mmCIF file as gemmi writes it, N, C-alpha and C atoms, coordinates in Angstrom:
data_model
loop_
_atom_site.group_PDB
_atom_site.id
_atom_site.type_symbol
_atom_site.label_atom_id
_atom_site.label_alt_id
_atom_site.label_comp_id
_atom_site.label_asym_id
_atom_site.label_entity_id
_atom_site.label_seq_id
_atom_site.pdbx_PDB_ins_code
_atom_site.Cartn_x
_atom_site.Cartn_y
_atom_site.Cartn_z
_atom_site.occupancy
_atom_site.B_iso_or_equiv
_atom_site.pdbx_formal_charge
_atom_site.auth_seq_id
_atom_site.auth_asym_id
_atom_site.pdbx_PDB_model_num
ATOM 1 N N . MET Axp A 1 ? 94.131 109.689 109.892 1 0 ? 1 A 1
ATOM 2 C CA . MET Axp A 1 ? 95.365 109.029 109.475 1 0 ? 1 A 1
ATOM 3 C C . MET Axp A 1 ? 95.272 107.349 108.41 1 0 ? 1 A 1
ATOM 4 N N . SER Axp A 2 ? 95.249 107.84 107.014 1 0 ? 2 A 1
ATOM 5 C CA . SER Axp A 2 ? 94.282 106.518 106.254 1 0 ? 2 A 1
ATOM 6 C C . SER Axp A 2 ? 95.581 105.594 106.539 1 0 ? 2 A 1
ATOM 7 N N . ARG Axp A 3 ? 94.716 104.08 105.86 1 0 ? 3 A 1
ATOM 8 C CA . ARG Axp A 3 ? 95.991 103.22 105.46 1 0 ? 3 A 1
ATOM 9 C C . ARG Axp A 3 ? 95.933 103.119 104.523 1 0 ? 3 A 1
ATOM 10 N N . ILE Axp A 4 ? 97.114 103.651 103.692 1 0 ? 4 A 1
ATOM 11 C CA . ILE Axp A 4 ? 97.335 103.283 102.857 1 0 ? 4 A 1
ATOM 12 C C . ILE Axp A 4 ? 98.081 103.284 102.318 1 0 ? 4 A 1
ATOM 13 N N . CYS Axp A 5 ? 98.578 102.643 101.51 1 0 ? 5 A 1
ATOM 14 C CA . CYS Axp A 5 ? 100.268 102.59 100.776 1 0 ? 5 A 1
ATOM 15 C C . CYS Axp A 5 ? 100.773 103.776 100.187 1 0 ? 5 A 1
ATOM 16 N N . SER Axp A 6 ? 101.512 104.618 100.576 1 0 ? 6 A 1
ATOM 17 C CA . SER Axp A 6 ? 101.77 105.894 99.633 1 0 ? 6 A 1
ATOM 18 C C . SER Axp A 6 ? 102.444 105.531 97.761 1 0 ? 6 A 1
ATOM 19 N N . VAL Axp A 7 ? 103.06 103.871 98.068 1 0 ? 7 A 1
ATOM 20 C CA . VAL Axp A 7 ? 103.758 103.395 96.105 1 0 ? 7 A 1
ATOM 21 C C . VAL Axp A 7 ? 102.972 102.493 96.099 1 0 ? 7 A 1
ATOM 22 N N . THR Axp A 8 ? 102.31 101.746 96.565 1 0 ? 8 A 1
ATOM 23 C CA . THR Axp A 8 ? 101.032 100.451 95.644 1 0 ? 8 A 1
ATOM 24 C C . THR Axp A 8 ? 99.846 101.509 95.41 1 0 ? 8 A 1
ATOM 25 N N . GLY Axp A 9 ? 99.58 101.881 96.418 1 0 ? 9 A 1
ATOM 26 C CA . GLY Axp A 9 ? 98.398 102.288 96.605 1 0 ? 9 A 1
ATOM 27 C C . GLY Axp A 9 ? 97.099 101.239 97.072 1 0 ? 9 A 1
ATOM 28 N N . LYS Axp A 10 ? 97.841 100.418 98.287 1 0 ? 10 A 1
ATOM 29 C CA . LYS Axp A 10 ? 97.558 98.787 99.186 1 0 ? 10 A 1
ATOM 30 C C . LYS Axp A 10 ? 96.227 100.015 99.705 1 0 ? 10 A 1
ATOM 31 N N . ARG Axp A 11 ? 95.428 99.703 100.285 1 0 ? 11 A 1
ATOM 32 C CA . ARG Axp A 11 ? 94.117 100.355 101.02 1 0 ? 11 A 1
ATOM 33 C C . ARG Axp A 11 ? 93.619 98.975 101.655 1 0 ? 11 A 1
ATOM 34 N N . PRO Axp A 12 ? 92.614 99.378 102.773 1 0 ? 12 A 1
ATOM 35 C CA . PRO Axp A 12 ? 92.226 97.911 103.009 1 0 ? 12 A 1
ATOM 36 C C . PRO Axp A 12 ? 90.863 97.196 102.41 1 0 ? 12 A 1
ATOM 37 N N . SER Axp A 13 ? 90.765 96.464 102.25 1 0 ? 13 A 1
ATOM 38 C CA . SER Axp A 13 ? 89.563 95.267 101.936 1 0 ? 13 A 1
ATOM 39 C C . SER Axp A 13 ? 88.512 94.616 102.583 1 0 ? 13 A 1
ATOM 40 N N . LYS Axp A 14 ? 87.573 94.95 102.038 1 0 ? 14 A 1
ATOM 41 C CA . LYS Axp A 14 ? 86.64 93.739 102.85 1 0 ? 14 A 1
ATOM 42 C C . LYS Axp A 14 ? 86.678 92.541 102.823 1 0 ? 14 A 1
ATOM 43 N N . GLY Axp A 15 ? 85.768 91.891 104.167 1 0 ? 15 A 1
ATOM 44 C CA . GLY Axp A 15 ? 85.693 90.44 103.828 1 0 ? 15 A 1
ATOM 45 C C . GLY Axp A 15 ? 84.457 89.706 105.127 1 0 ? 15 A 1
ATOM 46 N N . HIS Axp A 16 ? 84.844 89.144 105.171 1 0 ? 16 A 1
ATOM 47 C CA . HIS Axp A 16 ? 83.093 87.683 106.177 1 0 ? 16 A 1
ATOM 48 C C . HIS Axp A 16 ? 84.607 87.449 107.293 1 0 ? 16 A 1
ATOM 49 N N . HIS Axp A 17 ? 83.612 86.963 108.232 1 0 ? 17 A 1
ATOM 50 C CA . HIS Axp A 17 ? 84.365 86.258 109.257 1 0 ? 17 A 1
ATOM 51 C C . HIS Axp A 17 ? 83.388 85.063 109.047 1 0 ? 17 A 1
ATOM 52 N N . ILE Axp A 18 ? 83.629 83.609 108.776 1 0 ? 18 A 1
ATOM 53 C CA . ILE Axp A 18 ? 82.141 82.754 108.216 1 0 ? 18 A 1
ATOM 54 C C . ILE Axp A 18 ? 82.735 82.123 110.03 1 0 ? 18 A 1
ATOM 55 N N . TRP Axp A 19 ? 81.467 82.365 110.149 1 0 ? 19 A 1
ATOM 56 C CA . TRP Axp A 19 ? 81.383 80.716 111.199 1 0 ? 19 A 1
ATOM 57 C C . TRP Axp A 19 ? 80.634 79.549 111.08 1 0 ? 19 A 1
ATOM 58 N N . ARG Axp A 20 ? 81.258 78.35 111.412 1 0 ? 20 A 1
ATOM 59 C CA . ARG Axp A 20 ? 80.603 77.183 110.717 1 0 ? 20 A 1
ATOM 60 C C . ARG Axp A 20 ? 80.118 76.507 112.084 1 0 ? 20 A 1
ATOM 61 N N . SER Axp A 21 ? 79.151 75.328 111.719 1 0 ? 21 A 1
ATOM 62 C CA . SER Axp A 21 ? 78.966 74.402 112.921 1 0 ? 21 A 1
ATOM 63 C C . SER Axp A 21 ? 78.573 73.141 112.444 1 0 ? 21 A 1
ATOM 64 N N . GLY Axp A 22 ? 78.87 71.831 113.079 1 0 ? 22 A 1
ATOM 65 C CA . GLY Axp A 22 ? 78.875 70.859 112.26 1 0 ? 22 A 1
ATOM 66 C C . GLY Axp A 22 ? 80.57 70.223 112.356 1 0 ? 22 A 1
ATOM 67 N N . LYS Axp A 23 ? 80.103 68.975 112.413 1 0 ? 23 A 1
ATOM 68 C CA . LYS Axp A 23 ? 81.178 68.265 112.636 1 0 ? 23 A 1
ATOM 69 C C . LYS Axp A 23 ? 81.963 67.302 110.793 1 0 ? 23 A 1
ATOM 70 N N . ALA Axp A 24 ? 83.074 67.858 109.909 1 0 ? 24 A 1
ATOM 71 C CA . ALA Axp A 24 ? 83.335 67.472 108.752 1 0 ? 24 A 1
ATOM 72 C C . ALA Axp A 24 ? 83.014 66.232 108.439 1 0 ? 24 A 1
ATOM 73 N N . LYS Axp A 25 ? 82.714 65.906 106.901 1 0 ? 25 A 1
ATOM 74 C CA . LYS Axp A 25 ? 82.588 64.823 106.465 1 0 ? 25 A 1
ATOM 75 C C . LYS Axp A 25 ? 83.349 63.525 106.863 1 0 ? 25 A 1
ATOM 76 N N . LYS Axp A 26 ? 84.658 63.729 106.355 1 0 ? 26 A 1
ATOM 77 C CA . LYS Axp A 26 ? 86.08 62.66 106.854 1 0 ? 26 A 1
ATOM 78 C C . LYS Axp A 26 ? 86.317 62.626 108.263 1 0 ? 26 A 1
ATOM 79 N N . LYS Axp A 27 ? 85.262 63.552 109.041 1 0 ? 27 A 1
ATOM 80 C CA . LYS Axp A 27 ? 85.708 63.038 110.124 1 0 ? 27 A 1
ATOM 81 C C . LYS Axp A 27 ? 84.487 62.505 111.237 1 0 ? 27 A 1
ATOM 82 N N . GLY Axp A 28 ? 83.533 61.948 110.288 1 0 ? 28 A 1
ATOM 83 C CA . GLY Axp A 28 ? 82.495 61.101 110.585 1 0 ? 28 A 1
ATOM 84 C C . GLY Axp A 28 ? 81.255 62.123 111.048 1 0 ? 28 A 1
ATOM 85 N N . GLY Axp A 29 ? 81.558 63.029 110.514 1 0 ? 29 A 1
ATOM 86 C CA . GLY Axp A 29 ? 79.988 63.845 110.966 1 0 ? 29 A 1
ATOM 87 C C . GLY Axp A 29 ? 79.068 64.061 109.202 1 0 ? 29 A 1
ATOM 88 N N . ILE Axp A 30 ? 78.056 64.568 109.839 1 0 ? 30 A 1
ATOM 89 C CA . ILE Axp A 30 ? 77.039 64.649 108.447 1 0 ? 30 A 1
ATOM 90 C C . ILE Axp A 30 ? 77.501 66.158 107.521 1 0 ? 30 A 1
ATOM 91 N N . GLY Axp A 31 ? 78.772 66.459 108.182 1 0 ? 31 A 1
ATOM 92 C CA . GLY Axp A 31 ? 79.366 68.01 107.283 1 0 ? 31 A 1
ATOM 93 C C . GLY Axp A 31 ? 79.336 69.873 107.662 1 0 ? 31 A 1
ATOM 94 N N . THR Axp A 32 ? 79.651 70.46 107.329 1 0 ? 32 A 1
ATOM 95 C CA . THR Axp A 32 ? 79.76 71.472 108.165 1 0 ? 32 A 1
ATOM 96 C C . THR Axp A 32 ? 78.659 72.69 107.469 1 0 ? 32 A 1
ATOM 97 N N . HIS Axp A 33 ? 78.064 73.564 108.114 1 0 ? 33 A 1
ATOM 98 C CA . HIS Axp A 33 ? 77.176 74.784 107.623 1 0 ? 33 A 1
ATOM 99 C C . HIS Axp A 33 ? 77.51 76.006 108.778 1 0 ? 33 A 1
ATOM 100 N N . VAL Axp A 34 ? 77.693 76.37 107.612 1 0 ? 34 A 1
ATOM 101 C CA . VAL Axp A 34 ? 77.863 78.664 107.964 1 0 ? 34 A 1
ATOM 102 C C . VAL Axp A 34 ? 76.09 78.769 108.625 1 0 ? 34 A 1
ATOM 103 N N . THR Axp A 35 ? 76.667 79.302 110.105 1 0 ? 35 A 1
ATOM 104 C CA . THR Axp A 35 ? 76.105 79.65 110.854 1 0 ? 35 A 1
ATOM 105 C C . THR Axp A 35 ? 75.602 81.415 110.311 1 0 ? 35 A 1
ATOM 106 N N . ALA Axp A 36 ? 76.669 82.002 109.655 1 0 ? 36 A 1
ATOM 107 C CA . ALA Axp A 36 ? 76.874 83.648 110.396 1 0 ? 36 A 1
ATOM 108 C C . ALA Axp A 36 ? 78.187 84.166 109.528 1 0 ? 36 A 1
ATOM 109 N N . MET Axp A 37 ? 77.725 84.623 109.073 1 0 ? 37 A 1
ATOM 110 C CA . MET Axp A 37 ? 78.796 85.637 108.411 1 0 ? 37 A 1
ATOM 111 C C . MET Axp A 37 ? 78.899 86.921 109.154 1 0 ? 37 A 1
ATOM 112 N N . THR Axp A 38 ? 79.958 87.259 108.989 1 0 ? 38 A 1
ATOM 113 C CA . THR Axp A 38 ? 80.264 89.138 110.187 1 0 ? 38 A 1
ATOM 114 C C . THR Axp A 38 ? 80.884 89.473 108.866 1 0 ? 38 A 1
ATOM 115 N N . LYS Axp A 39 ? 80.737 90.864 108.808 1 0 ? 39 A 1
ATOM 116 C CA . LYS Axp A 39 ? 81.649 91.844 107.953 1 0 ? 39 A 1
ATOM 117 C C . LYS Axp A 39 ? 83.386 91.962 108.971 1 0 ? 39 A 1
ATOM 118 N N . ARG Axp A 40 ? 84.765 92.075 108.699 1 0 ? 40 A 1
ATOM 119 C CA . ARG Axp A 40 ? 85.404 92.809 108.826 1 0 ? 40 A 1
ATOM 120 C C . ARG Axp A 40 ? 86.124 92.747 107.588 1 0 ? 40 A 1
ATOM 121 N N . ARG Axp A 41 ? 87.401 93.671 107.818 1 0 ? 41 A 1
ATOM 122 C CA . ARG Axp A 41 ? 88.301 94.293 107.387 1 0 ? 41 A 1
ATOM 123 C C . ARG Axp A 41 ? 89.845 93.575 107.452 1 0 ? 41 A 1
ATOM 124 N N . PHE Axp A 42 ? 90.118 93.274 106.181 1 0 ? 42 A 1
ATOM 125 C CA . PHE Axp A 42 ? 92.082 92.914 105.986 1 0 ? 42 A 1
ATOM 126 C C . PHE Axp A 42 ? 92.529 94.387 105.406 1 0 ? 42 A 1
ATOM 127 N N . PHE Axp A 43 ? 93.408 94.491 106.034 1 0 ? 43 A 1
ATOM 128 C CA . PHE Axp A 43 ? 94.314 95.614 106.192 1 0 ? 43 A 1
ATOM 129 C C . PHE Axp A 43 ? 95.441 95.414 105.86 1 0 ? 43 A 1
ATOM 130 N N . PRO Axp A 44 ? 96.439 96.446 104.835 1 0 ? 44 A 1
ATOM 131 C CA . PRO Axp A 44 ? 97.923 95.6 104.541 1 0 ? 44 A 1
ATOM 132 C C . PRO Axp A 44 ? 99.076 96.598 105.713 1 0 ? 44 A 1
ATOM 133 N N . ASN Axp A 45 ? 99.985 95.395 105.889 1 0 ? 45 A 1
ATOM 134 C CA . ASN Axp A 45 ? 101.142 95.536 106.633 1 0 ? 45 A 1
ATOM 135 C C . ASN Axp A 45 ? 101.727 96.535 106.603 1 0 ? 45 A 1
ATOM 136 N N . LEU Axp A 46 ? 101.224 98.061 106.175 1 0 ? 46 A 1
ATOM 137 C CA . LEU Axp A 46 ? 102.129 99.06 106.351 1 0 ? 46 A 1
ATOM 138 C C . LEU Axp A 46 ? 103.163 99.185 107.431 1 0 ? 46 A 1
ATOM 139 N N . GLN Axp A 47 ? 104.5 99.96 107.009 1 0 ? 47 A 1
ATOM 140 C CA . GLN Axp A 47 ? 105.206 100.141 107.523 1 0 ? 47 A 1
ATOM 141 C C . GLN Axp A 47 ? 105.984 101.424 107.744 1 0 ? 47 A 1
ATOM 142 N N . ARG Axp A 48 ? 106.406 102.871 108.8 1 0 ? 48 A 1
ATOM 143 C CA . ARG Axp A 48 ? 106.308 103.342 108.766 1 0 ? 48 A 1
ATOM 144 C C . ARG Axp A 48 ? 108.049 103.526 108.341 1 0 ? 48 A 1
ATOM 145 N N . VAL Axp A 49 ? 108.267 104.145 107.077 1 0 ? 49 A 1
ATOM 146 C CA . VAL Axp A 49 ? 109.416 104.066 106.941 1 0 ? 49 A 1
ATOM 147 C C . VAL Axp A 49 ? 110.303 105.797 106.679 1 0 ? 49 A 1
ATOM 148 N N . LYS Axp A 50 ? 111.419 105.81 106.631 1 0 ? 50 A 1
ATOM 149 C CA . LYS Axp A 50 ? 112.642 107.024 106.244 1 0 ? 50 A 1
ATOM 150 C C . LYS Axp A 50 ? 112.515 106.624 104.602 1 0 ? 50 A 1
ATOM 151 N N . VAL Axp A 51 ? 112.258 107.177 103.487 1 0 ? 51 A 1
ATOM 152 C CA . VAL Axp A 51 ? 112.33 107.258 102.254 1 0 ? 51 A 1
ATOM 153 C C . VAL Axp A 51 ? 113.272 108.037 101.362 1 0 ? 51 A 1
ATOM 154 N N . LEU Axp A 52 ? 114.411 107.879 100.953 1 0 ? 52 A 1
ATOM 155 C CA . LEU Axp A 52 ? 114.842 108.912 100.294 1 0 ? 52 A 1
ATOM 156 C C . LEU Axp A 52 ? 114.656 108.767 99.148 1 0 ? 52 A 1
ATOM 157 N N . LEU Axp A 53 ? 113.966 110.599 98.349 1 0 ? 53 A 1
ATOM 158 C CA . LEU Axp A 53 ? 112.793 110.685 97.641 1 0 ? 53 A 1
ATOM 159 C C . LEU Axp A 53 ? 113.448 110.792 96.287 1 0 ? 53 A 1
ATOM 160 N N . PRO Axp A 54 ? 113.352 110.675 94.505 1 0 ? 54 A 1
ATOM 161 C CA . PRO Axp A 54 ? 114.203 111.119 93.667 1 0 ? 54 A 1
ATOM 162 C C . PRO Axp A 54 ? 114.219 112.658 93.501 1 0 ? 54 A 1
ATOM 163 N N . SER Axp A 55 ? 114.172 113.375 94.234 1 0 ? 55 A 1
ATOM 164 C CA . SER Axp A 55 ? 114.602 114.832 94.736 1 0 ? 55 A 1
ATOM 165 C C . SER Axp A 55 ? 115.153 114.8 94.845 1 0 ? 55 A 1
ATOM 166 N N . GLY Axp A 56 ? 115.948 114.151 96.072 1 0 ? 56 A 1
ATOM 167 C CA . GLY Axp A 56 ? 116.983 113.938 96.547 1 0 ? 56 A 1
ATOM 168 C C . GLY Axp A 56 ? 116.343 114.588 98.584 1 0 ? 56 A 1
ATOM 169 N N . GLU Axp A 57 ? 114.905 114.6 98.321 1 0 ? 57 A 1
ATOM 170 C CA . GLU Axp A 57 ? 114.092 114.576 99.944 1 0 ? 57 A 1
ATOM 171 C C . GLU Axp A 57 ? 114.213 113.523 100.676 1 0 ? 57 A 1
ATOM 172 N N . VAL Axp A 58 ? 114.503 113.433 101.979 1 0 ? 58 A 1
ATOM 173 C CA . VAL Axp A 58 ? 114.598 112.311 102.554 1 0 ? 58 A 1
ATOM 174 C C . VAL Axp A 58 ? 113.602 112.34 103.784 1 0 ? 58 A 1
ATOM 175 N N . LYS Axp A 59 ? 112.214 111.361 103.355 1 0 ? 59 A 1
ATOM 176 C CA . LYS Axp A 59 ? 110.941 111.586 103.963 1 0 ? 59 A 1
ATOM 177 C C . LYS Axp A 59 ? 110.613 110.516 105.054 1 0 ? 59 A 1
ATOM 178 N N . PHE Axp A 60 ? 109.462 110.454 106.34 1 0 ? 60 A 1
ATOM 179 C CA . PHE Axp A 60 ? 108.618 109.04 106.399 1 0 ? 60 A 1
ATOM 180 C C . PHE Axp A 60 ? 107.05 109.229 105.522 1 0 ? 60 A 1
ATOM 181 N N . ILE Axp A 61 ? 107.509 107.869 104.733 1 0 ? 61 A 1
ATOM 182 C CA . ILE Axp A 61 ? 106.361 107.724 104.088 1 0 ? 61 A 1
ATOM 183 C C . ILE Axp A 61 ? 105.639 106.047 104.929 1 0 ? 61 A 1
ATOM 184 N N . ARG Axp A 62 ? 104.171 106.378 104.799 1 0 ? 62 A 1
ATOM 185 C CA . ARG Axp A 62 ? 103.866 104.792 104.95 1 0 ? 62 A 1
ATOM 186 C C . ARG Axp A 62 ? 103.29 103.589 103.942 1 0 ? 62 A 1
ATOM 187 N N . VAL Axp A 63 ? 104.056 102.791 104.14 1 0 ? 63 A 1
ATOM 188 C CA . VAL Axp A 63 ? 104.606 101.744 102.14 1 0 ? 63 A 1
ATOM 189 C C . VAL Axp A 63 ? 104.735 100.31 103.064 1 0 ? 63 A 1
ATOM 190 N N . ALA Axp A 64 ? 103.916 99.657 102.11 1 0 ? 64 A 1
ATOM 191 C CA . ALA Axp A 64 ? 103.635 98.279 102.625 1 0 ? 64 A 1
ATOM 192 C C . ALA Axp A 64 ? 104.582 97.342 102.431 1 0 ? 64 A 1
ATOM 193 N N . ALA Axp A 65 ? 104.693 96.149 103.623 1 0 ? 65 A 1
ATOM 194 C CA . ALA Axp A 65 ? 105.959 96.201 103.542 1 0 ? 65 A 1
ATOM 195 C C . ALA Axp A 65 ? 106.657 94.743 102.414 1 0 ? 65 A 1
ATOM 196 N N . SER Axp A 66 ? 104.981 94.319 101.59 1 0 ? 66 A 1
ATOM 197 C CA . SER Axp A 66 ? 105.757 93.78 100.386 1 0 ? 66 A 1
ATOM 198 C C . SER Axp A 66 ? 106.228 94.866 99.414 1 0 ? 66 A 1
ATOM 199 N N . ALA Axp A 67 ? 105.955 96.454 99.24 1 0 ? 67 A 1
ATOM 200 C CA . ALA Axp A 67 ? 106.844 97.061 98.645 1 0 ? 67 A 1
ATOM 201 C C . ALA Axp A 67 ? 108.597 97.133 98.288 1 0 ? 67 A 1
ATOM 202 N N . ILE Axp A 68 ? 108.51 97.059 99.91 1 0 ? 68 A 1
ATOM 203 C CA . ILE Axp A 68 ? 109.688 96.798 100.6 1 0 ? 68 A 1
ATOM 204 C C . ILE Axp A 68 ? 110.539 95.563 100.18 1 0 ? 68 A 1
ATOM 205 N N . LYS Axp A 69 ? 110.204 94.351 100.314 1 0 ? 69 A 1
ATOM 206 C CA . LYS Axp A 69 ? 110.404 93.778 100.127 1 0 ? 69 A 1
ATOM 207 C C . LYS Axp A 69 ? 111.061 93.517 98.487 1 0 ? 69 A 1
ATOM 208 N N . LYS Axp A 70 ? 109.976 94.079 97.958 1 0 ? 70 A 1
ATOM 209 C CA . LYS Axp A 70 ? 109.933 93.958 96.137 1 0 ? 70 A 1
ATOM 210 C C . LYS Axp A 70 ? 111.54 94.786 95.775 1 0 ? 70 A 1
ATOM 211 N N . GLY Axp A 71 ? 111.315 95.741 96.639 1 0 ? 71 A 1
ATOM 212 C CA . GLY Axp A 71 ? 112.928 96.962 96.481 1 0 ? 71 A 1
ATOM 213 C C . GLY Axp A 71 ? 112.247 98.359 95.676 1 0 ? 71 A 1
ATOM 214 N N . LEU Axp A 72 ? 110.824 98.799 95.695 1 0 ? 72 A 1
ATOM 215 C CA . LEU Axp A 72 ? 110.27 99.714 94.928 1 0 ? 72 A 1
ATOM 216 C C . LEU Axp A 72 ? 110.721 100.934 95.835 1 0 ? 72 A 1
ATOM 217 N N . VAL Axp A 73 ? 110.873 101.118 97.423 1 0 ? 73 A 1
ATOM 218 C CA . VAL Axp A 73 ? 111.632 101.959 97.909 1 0 ? 73 A 1
ATOM 219 C C . VAL Axp A 73 ? 113.123 102.033 98.173 1 0 ? 73 A 1
ATOM 220 N N . THR Axp A 74 ? 113.601 102.96 98.671 1 0 ? 74 A 1
ATOM 221 C CA . THR Axp A 74 ? 115.311 103.181 98.608 1 0 ? 74 A 1
ATOM 222 C C . THR Axp A 74 ? 114.9 103.497 99.674 1 0 ? 74 A 1
ATOM 223 N N . LYS Axp A 75 ? 115.594 102.894 100.906 1 0 ? 75 A 1
ATOM 224 C CA . LYS Axp A 75 ? 115.54 103.616 102.501 1 0 ? 75 A 1
ATOM 225 C C . LYS Axp A 75 ? 116.512 104.888 102.499 1 0 ? 75 A 1
ATOM 226 N N . ALA Axp A 76 ? 116.473 105.985 103.407 1 0 ? 76 A 1
ATOM 227 C CA . ALA Axp A 76 ? 117.494 107.044 103.319 1 0 ? 76 A 1
ATOM 228 C C . ALA Axp A 76 ? 118.574 106.1 104.759 1 0 ? 76 A 1
ATOM 229 N N . PRO Axp A 77 ? 120.116 106.67 103.76 1 0 ? 77 A 1
ATOM 230 C CA . PRO Axp A 77 ? 120.653 106.156 104.926 1 0 ? 77 A 1
ATOM 231 C C . PRO Axp A 77 ? 121.483 106.78 106.526 1 0 ? 77 A 1
ATOM 232 N N . PRO Axp A 78 ? 121.958 106.513 106.899 1 0 ? 78 A 1
ATOM 233 C CA . PRO Axp A 78 ? 121.556 107.009 108.825 1 0 ? 78 A 1
ATOM 234 C C . PRO Axp A 78 ? 122.734 108.141 108.636 1 0 ? 78 A 1
ATOM 235 N N . ARG Axp A 79 ? 121.634 109.206 109.459 1 0 ? 79 A 1
ATOM 236 C CA . ARG Axp A 79 ? 122.417 110.501 109.684 1 0 ? 79 A 1
ATOM 237 C C . ARG Axp A 79 ? 123.805 110.343 109.599 1 0 ? 79 A 1
ATOM 238 N N . THR Axp A 80 ? 124.608 111.167 109.779 1 0 ? 80 A 1
ATOM 239 C CA . THR Axp A 80 ? 126.151 111.297 109.866 1 0 ? 80 A 1
ATOM 240 C C . THR Axp A 80 ? 126.718 112.556 110.987 1 0 ? 80 A 1
ATOM 241 N N . TRP Axp A 81 ? 125.505 113.43 110.463 1 0 ? 81 A 1
ATOM 242 C CA . TRP Axp A 81 ? 125.692 115.066 111.272 1 0 ? 81 A 1
ATOM 243 C C . TRP Axp A 81 ? 125.061 115.2 112.071 1 0 ? 81 A 1
ATOM 244 N N . LYS Axp A 82 ? 125.27 115.772 113.416 1 0 ? 82 A 1
ATOM 245 C CA . LYS Axp A 82 ? 125.083 116.316 114.483 1 0 ? 82 A 1
ATOM 246 C C . LYS Axp A 82 ? 124.381 117.409 114.18 1 0 ? 82 A 1
ATOM 247 N N . LYS Axp A 83 ? 123.555 117.843 115.355 1 0 ? 83 A 1
ATOM 248 C CA . LYS Axp A 83 ? 122.596 118.813 115.388 1 0 ? 83 A 1
ATOM 249 C C . LYS Axp A 83 ? 123.243 119.5 115.776 1 0 ? 83 A 1
ATOM 250 N N . ALA Axp A 84 ? 122.872 120.873 115.497 1 0 ? 84 A 1
ATOM 251 C CA . ALA Axp A 84 ? 123.838 122.471 116.345 1 0 ? 84 A 1
ATOM 252 C C . ALA Axp A 84 ? 122.627 122.743 117.474 1 0 ? 84 A 1
ATOM 253 N N . LYS Axp A 85 ? 123.907 122.257 118.91 1 0 ? 85 A 1
ATOM 254 C CA . LYS Axp A 85 ? 123.206 123.357 119.676 1 0 ? 85 A 1
ATOM 255 C C . LYS Axp A 85 ? 122.601 124.671 119.835 1 0 ? 85 A 1
ATOM 256 N N . ALA Axp A 86 ? 121.398 124.325 120.248 1 0 ? 86 A 1
ATOM 257 C CA . ALA Axp A 86 ? 121.367 125.775 120.703 1 0 ? 86 A 1
ATOM 258 C C . ALA Axp A 86 ? 121.424 126.929 121.382 1 0 ? 86 A 1
ATOM 259 N N . ALA Axp A 87 ? 121.889 127.366 121.983 1 0 ? 87 A 1
ATOM 260 C CA . ALA Axp A 87 ? 122.517 129.001 122.416 1 0 ? 87 A 1
ATOM 261 C C . ALA Axp A 87 ? 121.231 129.194 123.699 1 0 ? 87 A 1
């Protein structure tokens, strides 16, 4: 399953974890130095949300939390009808 928001298109981005050694100058040292940089990924905050689509269909989609906060998706109302019992 891909980690992509179906509304905004947000996807994982690349970055680095920076390792530093030394003591900061303002704390009395000679300054910090970068000793290593390892690759890492930043993932979007995806939530699985039941959404009411413009066609009237109710569906689960993976949406970024920022899209939910902005009101880009309309959450489906709670279900009121009961399932028919299988005989």
